[in-house]
Biopython code that builds the backbone (N, CA, C, O; Angstrom):
import numpy as np
from Bio.PDB.StructureBuilder import StructureBuilder

atoms = [
    (1, "MET", "N", (-6.107, -48.388, 31.043)),
    (1, "MET", "CA", (-5.946, -48.265, 29.609)),
    (1, "MET", "C", (-4.600, -48.845, 29.192)),
    (1, "MET", "O", (-3.623, -48.706, 29.928)),
    (2, "ASP", "N", (-4.522, -49.495, 28.026)),
    (2, "ASP", "CA", (-3.290, -50.108, 27.531)),
    (2, "ASP", "C", (-2.290, -49.056, 27.103)),
    (2, "ASP", "O", (-2.662, -47.960, 26.682)),
    (3, "ASP", "N", (-0.994, -49.405, 27.216)),
    (3, "ASP", "CA", (0.079, -48.531, 26.754)),
    (3, "ASP", "C", (0.444, -48.835, 25.304)),
    (3, "ASP", "O", (1.421, -48.288, 24.792)),
    (4, "VAL", "N", (-0.308, -49.682, 24.641)),
    (4, "VAL", "CA", (-0.023, -50.083, 23.264)),
    (4, "VAL", "C", (-0.674, -49.086, 22.321)),
    (4, "VAL", "O", (-1.881, -48.855, 22.395)),
    (5, "SER", "N", (0.125, -48.492, 21.430)),
    (5, "SER", "CA", (-0.442, -47.560, 20.453)),
    (5, "SER", "C", (-1.143, -48.350, 19.354)),
    (5, "SER", "O", (-0.983, -49.567, 19.257)),
    (6, "GLY", "N", (-1.907, -47.666, 18.543)),
    (6, "GLY", "CA", (-2.647, -48.319, 17.464)),
    (6, "GLY", "C", (-1.731, -49.017, 16.483)),
    (6, "GLY", "O", (-2.054, -50.113, 16.025)),
    (7, "ASN", "N", (-0.592, -48.418, 16.143)),
    (7, "ASN", "CA", (0.346, -49.020, 15.190)),
    (7, "ASN", "C", (0.986, -50.275, 15.751)),
    (7, "ASN", "O", (1.180, -51.249, 15.025)),
    (8, "ASP", "N", (1.320, -50.264, 17.048)),
    (8, "ASP", "CA", (1.912, -51.442, 17.669)),
    (8, "ASP", "C", (0.926, -52.601, 17.685)),
    (8, "ASP", "O", (1.310, -53.756, 17.503)),
    (9, "GLN", "N", (-0.346, -52.284, 17.903)),
    (9, "GLN", "CA", (-1.382, -53.326, 17.944)),
    (9, "GLN", "C", (-1.543, -53.966, 16.571)),
    (9, "GLN", "O", (-1.690, -55.184, 16.469)),
    (10, "VAL", "N", (-1.515, -53.159, 15.518)),
    (10, "VAL", "CA", (-1.648, -53.692, 14.154)),
    (10, "VAL", "C", (-0.455, -54.584, 13.836)),
    (10, "VAL", "O", (-0.629, -55.657, 13.257)),
    (11, "ALA", "N", (0.747, -54.165, 14.202)),
    (11, "ALA", "CA", (1.943, -54.960, 13.945)),
    (11, "ALA", "C", (1.900, -56.283, 14.696)),
    (11, "ALA", "O", (2.373, -57.300, 14.187)),
    (12, "ALA", "N", (1.339, -56.280, 15.897)),
    (12, "ALA", "CA", (1.247, -57.508, 16.684)),
    (12, "ALA", "C", (0.235, -58.476, 16.066)),
    (12, "ALA", "O", (0.401, -59.692, 16.159)),
    (13, "ASP", "N", (-0.807, -57.940, 15.439)),
    (13, "ASP", "CA", (-1.832, -58.788, 14.825)),
    (13, "ASP", "C", (-1.381, -59.383, 13.495)),
    (13, "ASP", "O", (-1.850, -60.455, 13.112)),
    (14, "ASN", "N", (-0.487, -58.711, 12.790)),
    (14, "ASN", "CA", (-0.036, -59.152, 11.470)),
    (14, "ASN", "C", (1.460, -59.451, 11.503)),
    (14, "ASN", "O", (2.268, -58.546, 11.298)),
    (15, "PRO", "N", (1.844, -60.693, 11.756)),
    (15, "PRO", "CA", (3.276, -61.018, 11.766)),
    (15, "PRO", "C", (3.858, -60.829, 10.363)),
    (15, "PRO", "O", (3.129, -60.939, 9.378)),
    (16, "PRO", "N", (5.161, -60.547, 10.257)),
    (16, "PRO", "CA", (5.763, -60.351, 8.929)),
    (16, "PRO", "C", (5.603, -61.600, 8.077)),
    (16, "PRO", "O", (5.795, -62.725, 8.539)),
    (17, "ARG", "N", (5.246, -61.368, 6.823)),
    (17, "ARG", "CA", (5.026, -62.503, 5.922)),
    (17, "ARG", "C", (6.308, -62.865, 5.214)),
    (17, "ARG", "O", (7.153, -62.013, 4.940)),
    (18, "LYS", "N", (6.436, -64.133, 4.926)),
    (18, "LYS", "CA", (7.599, -64.646, 4.219)),
    (18, "LYS", "C", (7.542, -64.186, 2.762)),
    (18, "LYS", "O", (6.468, -64.129, 2.162)),
    (19, "LYS", "N", (8.724, -63.854, 2.192)),
    (19, "LYS", "CA", (8.754, -63.436, 0.798)),
    (19, "LYS", "C", (8.339, -64.590, -0.098)),
    (19, "LYS", "O", (8.616, -65.754, 0.194)),
    (20, "ARG", "N", (7.676, -64.253, -1.186)),
    (20, "ARG", "CA", (7.246, -65.275, -2.129)),
    (20, "ARG", "C", (8.424, -65.771, -2.938)),
    (20, "ARG", "O", (9.408, -65.055, -3.124)),
    (21, "TYR", "N", (8.324, -66.987, -3.414)),
    (21, "TYR", "CA", (9.345, -67.599, -4.253)),
    (21, "TYR", "C", (9.418, -66.848, -5.573)),
    (21, "TYR", "O", (8.392, -66.543, -6.181)),
    (22, "HIS", "N", (10.631, -66.554, -6.010)),
    (22, "HIS", "CA", (10.831, -65.823, -7.259)),
    (22, "HIS", "C", (11.509, -66.734, -8.276)),
    (22, "HIS", "O", (12.635, -67.185, -8.064)),
    (23, "ARG", "N", (10.830, -66.997, -9.359)),
    (23, "ARG", "CA", (11.414, -67.801, -10.434)),
    (23, "ARG", "C", (12.002, -66.840, -11.467)),
    (23, "ARG", "O", (11.336, -65.903, -11.908)),
    (24, "HIS", "N", (13.245, -67.081, -11.844)),
    (24, "HIS", "CA", (13.906, -66.214, -12.804)),
    (24, "HIS", "C", (13.392, -66.488, -14.216)),
    (24, "HIS", "O", (12.972, -67.599, -14.538)),
    (25, "ALA", "N", (13.436, -65.464, -15.035)),
    (25, "ALA", "CA", (13.020, -65.580, -16.426)),
    (25, "ALA", "C", (14.063, -66.388, -17.202)),
    (25, "ALA", "O", (15.215, -66.489, -16.781)),
    (26, "LEU", "N", (13.662, -66.950, -18.315)),
    (26, "LEU", "CA", (14.550, -67.770, -19.136)),
    (26, "LEU", "C", (15.795, -66.986, -19.563)),
    (26, "LEU", "O", (16.903, -67.523, -19.542)),
    (27, "GLN", "N", (15.618, -65.732, -19.946)),
    (27, "GLN", "CA", (16.743, -64.897, -20.368)),
    (27, "GLN", "C", (17.720, -64.692, -19.211)),
    (27, "GLN", "O", (18.933, -64.697, -19.420)),
    (28, "GLN", "N", (17.204, -64.511, -17.997)),
    (28, "GLN", "CA", (18.073, -64.349, -16.829)),
    (28, "GLN", "C", (18.859, -65.624, -16.562)),
    (28, "GLN", "O", (20.054, -65.566, -16.275)),
    (29, "ILE", "N", (18.213, -66.754, -16.653)),
    (29, "ILE", "CA", (18.874, -68.036, -16.416)),
    (29, "ILE", "C", (19.964, -68.267, -17.463)),
    (29, "ILE", "O", (21.047, -68.753, -17.137)),
    (30, "GLN", "N", (19.681, -67.920, -18.712)),
    (30, "GLN", "CA", (20.681, -68.082, -19.763)),
    (30, "GLN", "C", (21.913, -67.219, -19.493)),
    (30, "GLN", "O", (23.041, -67.649, -19.732)),
    (31, "GLU", "N", (21.695, -66.005, -18.996)),
    (31, "GLU", "CA", (22.823, -65.126, -18.650)),
    (31, "GLU", "C", (23.612, -65.718, -17.480)),
    (31, "GLU", "O", (24.843, -65.708, -17.487)),
    (32, "PHE", "N", (22.899, -66.231, -16.478)),
    (32, "PHE", "CA", (23.563, -66.871, -15.339)),
    (32, "PHE", "C", (24.416, -68.048, -15.809)),
    (32, "PHE", "O", (25.580, -68.175, -15.428)),
    (33, "GLU", "N", (23.829, -68.896, -16.632)),
    (33, "GLU", "CA", (24.521, -70.093, -17.107)),
    (33, "GLU", "C", (25.754, -69.727, -17.936)),
    (33, "GLU", "O", (26.792, -70.379, -17.830)),
    (34, "ALA", "N", (25.636, -68.682, -18.762)),
    (34, "ALA", "CA", (26.776, -68.265, -19.583)),
    (34, "ALA", "C", (27.935, -67.815, -18.698)),
    (34, "ALA", "O", (29.087, -68.158, -18.966)),
    (35, "LEU", "N", (27.645, -67.060, -17.662)),
    (35, "LEU", "CA", (28.705, -66.613, -16.762)),
    (35, "LEU", "C", (29.245, -67.784, -15.951)),
    (35, "LEU", "O", (30.437, -67.828, -15.647)),
    (36, "LEU", "N", (28.389, -68.724, -15.601)),
    (36, "LEU", "CA", (28.828, -69.898, -14.845)),
    (36, "LEU", "C", (29.813, -70.733, -15.661)),
    (36, "LEU", "O", (30.747, -71.310, -15.104)),
    (37, "GLN", "N", (29.608, -70.801, -16.989)),
    (37, "GLN", "CA", (30.532, -71.535, -17.859)),
    (37, "GLN", "C", (31.913, -70.886, -17.871)),
    (37, "GLN", "O", (32.931, -71.571, -17.975)),
    (38, "GLU", "N", (31.936, -69.545, -17.762)),
    (38, "GLU", "CA", (33.212, -68.828, -17.742)),
    (38, "GLU", "C", (33.920, -68.986, -16.410)),
    (38, "GLU", "O", (35.131, -69.200, -16.358)),
    (39, "CYS", "N", (33.154, -68.878, -15.332)),
    (39, "CYS", "CA", (33.761, -68.833, -14.010)),
    (39, "CYS", "C", (32.782, -69.381, -12.978)),
    (39, "CYS", "O", (31.640, -68.931, -12.893)),
    (40, "LEU", "N", (33.240, -70.359, -12.191)),
    (40, "LEU", "CA", (32.383, -70.953, -11.174)),
    (40, "LEU", "C", (32.136, -69.992, -10.006)),
    (40, "LEU", "O", (31.084, -70.036, -9.368)),
    (41, "HIS", "N", (33.101, -69.138, -9.738)),
    (41, "HIS", "CA", (33.001, -68.148, -8.660)),
    (41, "HIS", "C", (33.224, -66.757, -9.238)),
    (41, "HIS", "O", (34.349, -66.257, -9.209)),
    (42, "PRO", "N", (32.167, -66.113, -9.771)),
    (42, "PRO", "CA", (32.356, -64.790, -10.350)),
    (42, "PRO", "C", (32.731, -63.775, -9.271)),
    (42, "PRO", "O", (32.286, -63.875, -8.127)),
    (43, "GLY", "N", (33.542, -62.814, -9.644)),
    (43, "GLY", "CA", (33.973, -61.784, -8.719)),
    (43, "GLY", "C", (32.882, -60.774, -8.448)),
    (43, "GLY", "O", (31.795, -60.832, -9.023)),
    (44, "GLU", "N", (33.191, -59.855, -7.570)),
    (44, "GLU", "CA", (32.216, -58.837, -7.181)),
    (44, "GLU", "C", (31.834, -57.958, -8.369)),
    (44, "GLU", "O", (30.666, -57.604, -8.531)),
    (45, "LYS", "N", (32.821, -57.602, -9.202)),
    (45, "LYS", "CA", (32.535, -56.751, -10.355)),
    (45, "LYS", "C", (31.669, -57.473, -11.381)),
    (45, "LYS", "O", (30.750, -56.885, -11.951)),
    (46, "GLN", "N", (31.965, -58.748, -11.612)),
    (46, "GLN", "CA", (31.159, -59.525, -12.562)),
    (46, "GLN", "C", (29.724, -59.656, -12.055)),
    (46, "GLN", "O", (28.772, -59.522, -12.824)),
    (47, "GLY", "N", (29.578, -59.916, -10.760)),
    (47, "GLY", "CA", (28.244, -60.032, -10.179)),
    (47, "GLY", "C", (27.472, -58.729, -10.247)),
    (47, "GLY", "O", (26.263, -58.728, -10.482)),
    (48, "LEU", "N", (28.169, -57.614, -10.039)),
    (48, "LEU", "CA", (27.520, -56.310, -10.098)),
    (48, "LEU", "C", (27.051, -55.998, -11.511)),
    (48, "LEU", "O", (25.946, -55.490, -11.702)),
    (49, "ARG", "N", (27.887, -56.303, -12.505)),
    (49, "ARG", "CA", (27.480, -56.075, -13.899)),
    (49, "ARG", "C", (26.271, -56.938, -14.255)),
    (49, "ARG", "O", (25.328, -56.467, -14.891)),
    (50, "LEU", "N", (26.307, -58.197, -13.842)),
    (50, "LEU", "CA", (25.191, -59.101, -14.128)),
    (50, "LEU", "C", (23.925, -58.624, -13.431)),
    (50, "LEU", "O", (22.840, -58.649, -14.012)),
    (51, "ARG", "N", (24.068, -58.197, -12.200)),
    (51, "ARG", "CA", (22.926, -57.714, -11.424)),
    (51, "ARG", "C", (22.269, -56.526, -12.119)),
    (51, "ARG", "O", (21.045, -56.469, -12.235)),
    (52, "LYS", "N", (23.066, -55.596, -12.572)),
    (52, "LYS", "CA", (22.514, -54.418, -13.251)),
    (52, "LYS", "C", (21.870, -54.791, -14.581)),
    (52, "LYS", "O", (20.813, -54.267, -14.935)),
    (53, "ARG", "N", (22.514, -55.703, -15.318)),
    (53, "ARG", "CA", (21.989, -56.110, -16.618)),
    (53, "ARG", "C", (20.650, -56.834, -16.480)),
    (53, "ARG", "O", (19.770, -56.683, -17.326)),
    (54, "LEU", "N", (20.499, -57.618, -15.415)),
    (54, "LEU", "CA", (19.290, -58.417, -15.236)),
    (54, "LEU", "C", (18.261, -57.763, -14.315)),
    (54, "LEU", "O", (17.177, -58.306, -14.104)),
    (55, "CYS", "N", (18.604, -56.594, -13.768)),
    (55, "CYS", "CA", (17.708, -55.868, -12.852)),
    (55, "CYS", "C", (17.334, -56.722, -11.645)),
    (55, "CYS", "O", (16.158, -56.859, -11.309)),
    (56, "LEU", "N", (18.346, -57.293, -11.000)),
    (56, "LEU", "CA", (18.137, -58.131, -9.824)),
    (56, "LEU", "C", (18.885, -57.533, -8.636)),
    (56, "LEU", "O", (19.711, -56.633, -8.789)),
    (57, "GLU", "N", (18.581, -58.048, -7.464)),
    (57, "GLU", "CA", (19.307, -57.636, -6.270)),
    (57, "GLU", "C", (20.603, -58.433, -6.175)),
    (57, "GLU", "O", (20.718, -59.530, -6.723)),
    (58, "THR", "N", (21.567, -57.866, -5.475)),
    (58, "THR", "CA", (22.859, -58.527, -5.296)),
    (58, "THR", "C", (22.679, -59.894, -4.653)),
    (58, "THR", "O", (23.330, -60.862, -5.048)),
    (59, "ARG", "N", (21.802, -59.975, -3.668)),
    (59, "ARG", "CA", (21.566, -61.245, -2.975)),
    (59, "ARG", "C", (21.019, -62.310, -3.908)),
    (59, "ARG", "O", (21.357, -63.486, -3.770)),
    (60, "GLN", "N", (20.171, -61.914, -4.863)),
    (60, "GLN", "CA", (19.599, -62.885, -5.792)),
    (60, "GLN", "C", (20.699, -63.506, -6.656)),
    (60, "GLN", "O", (20.697, -64.713, -6.897)),
    (61, "VAL", "N", (21.630, -62.681, -7.118)),
    (61, "VAL", "CA", (22.731, -63.185, -7.940)),
    (61, "VAL", "C", (23.621, -64.091, -7.103)),
    (61, "VAL", "O", (23.989, -65.186, -7.528)),
    (62, "LYS", "N", (23.959, -63.623, -5.915)),
    (62, "LYS", "CA", (24.829, -64.386, -5.020)),
    (62, "LYS", "C", (24.230, -65.760, -4.716)),
    (62, "LYS", "O", (24.917, -66.778, -4.809)),
    (63, "PHE", "N", (22.957, -65.782, -4.354)),
    (63, "PHE", "CA", (22.330, -67.042, -3.980)),
    (63, "PHE", "C", (22.119, -67.959, -5.180)),
    (63, "PHE", "O", (22.164, -69.179, -5.026)),
    (64, "TRP", "N", (21.890, -67.406, -6.376)),
    (64, "TRP", "CA", (21.730, -68.257, -7.545)),
    (64, "TRP", "C", (23.018, -69.048, -7.774)),
    (64, "TRP", "O", (22.982, -70.262, -7.972)),
    (65, "PHE", "N", (24.162, -68.345, -7.746)),
    (65, "PHE", "CA", (25.433, -69.032, -7.959)),
    (65, "PHE", "C", (25.723, -70.016, -6.832)),
    (65, "PHE", "O", (26.227, -71.112, -7.079)),
    (66, "GLN", "N", (25.414, -69.642, -5.624)),
    (66, "GLN", "CA", (25.637, -70.532, -4.481)),
    (66, "GLN", "C", (24.813, -71.798, -4.629)),
    (66, "GLN", "O", (25.324, -72.899, -4.426)),
    (67, "ASN", "N", (23.542, -71.652, -4.980)),
    (67, "ASN", "CA", (22.668, -72.814, -5.143)),
    (67, "ASN", "C", (23.076, -73.657, -6.348)),
    (67, "ASN", "O", (22.953, -74.881, -6.317)),
    (68, "ARG", "N", (23.551, -73.024, -7.387)),
    (68, "ARG", "CA", (23.941, -73.748, -8.606)),
    (68, "ARG", "C", (25.228, -74.540, -8.393)),
    (68, "ARG", "O", (25.409, -75.597, -8.997)),
    (69, "ARG", "N", (26.130, -74.040, -7.535)),
    (69, "ARG", "CA", (27.388, -74.734, -7.275)),
    (69, "ARG", "C", (27.220, -75.912, -6.318)),
    (69, "ARG", "O", (28.036, -76.834, -6.339)),
    (70, "THR", "N", (26.219, -75.906, -5.510)),
    (70, "THR", "CA", (26.037, -76.929, -4.470)),
    (70, "THR", "C", (26.087, -78.352, -5.018)),
    (70, "THR", "O", (26.806, -79.175, -4.450)),
    (71, "PRO", "N", (25.362, -78.694, -6.094)),
    (71, "PRO", "CA", (25.451, -80.072, -6.596)),
    (71, "PRO", "C", (26.845, -80.451, -7.064)),
    (71, "PRO", "O", (27.219, -81.621, -6.994)),
    (72, "CYS", "N", (27.610, -79.499, -7.534)),
    (72, "CYS", "CA", (28.986, -79.786, -7.980)),
    (72, "CYS", "C", (29.834, -80.272, -6.813)),
    (72, "CYS", "O", (30.643, -81.188, -6.955)),
    (73, "TYR", "N", (29.639, -79.649, -5.669)),
    (73, "TYR", "CA", (30.438, -79.990, -4.506)),
    (73, "TYR", "C", (29.960, -81.288, -3.849)),
    (73, "TYR", "O", (30.773, -82.096, -3.400)),
    (74, "SER", "N", (28.659, -81.483, -3.794)),
    (74, "SER", "CA", (28.146, -82.663, -3.106)),
    (74, "SER", "C", (28.454, -83.950, -3.876)),
    (74, "SER", "O", (28.598, -85.008, -3.263)),
    (75, "SER", "N", (28.556, -83.881, -5.201)),
    (75, "SER", "CA", (28.842, -85.085, -5.978)),
    (75, "SER", "C", (30.315, -85.480, -5.905)),
    (75, "SER", "O", (30.671, -86.621, -6.202)),
    (76, "SER", "N", (31.175, -84.532, -5.509)),
    (76, "SER", "CA", (32.599, -84.849, -5.438)),
    (76, "SER", "C", (33.006, -85.473, -4.109)),
    (76, "SER", "O", (34.160, -85.872, -3.952)),
    (77, "TRP", "N", (32.091, -85.567, -3.150)),
    (77, "TRP", "CA", (32.406, -86.149, -1.845)),
    (77, "TRP", "C", (32.536, -87.606, -1.990)),
    (77, "TRP", "O", (32.800, -88.303, -1.010)),
]
sb = StructureBuilder()
sb.init_structure("model")
sb.init_model(0)
sb.init_chain("A")
sb.init_seg("    ")
for serial, (resi, resn, name, xyz) in enumerate(atoms, 1):
    if name == "N":
        sb.init_residue(resn, " ", resi, " ")
    sb.init_atom(name, np.array(xyz, "f"), 0.0, 1.0, " ", f" {name:<3s}", serial, name[0])
structure = sb.get_structure()
């Protein structure tokens, strides 16, 4: 008899799925852009306030700014 429990077998059959792409709402993008105009690198407090206002995760805010800054840096090379 196998030493694999029923839960382990189910987990082995279903590998973790990749998260779906999340497109931000127009209002969220406008808030992001407004803060970006003020500061290219918002601080932790600014990011936390924005995160709470837009009901997003900290990582979503962090990555939005990171992705938005990338073209600025690559064009200056």
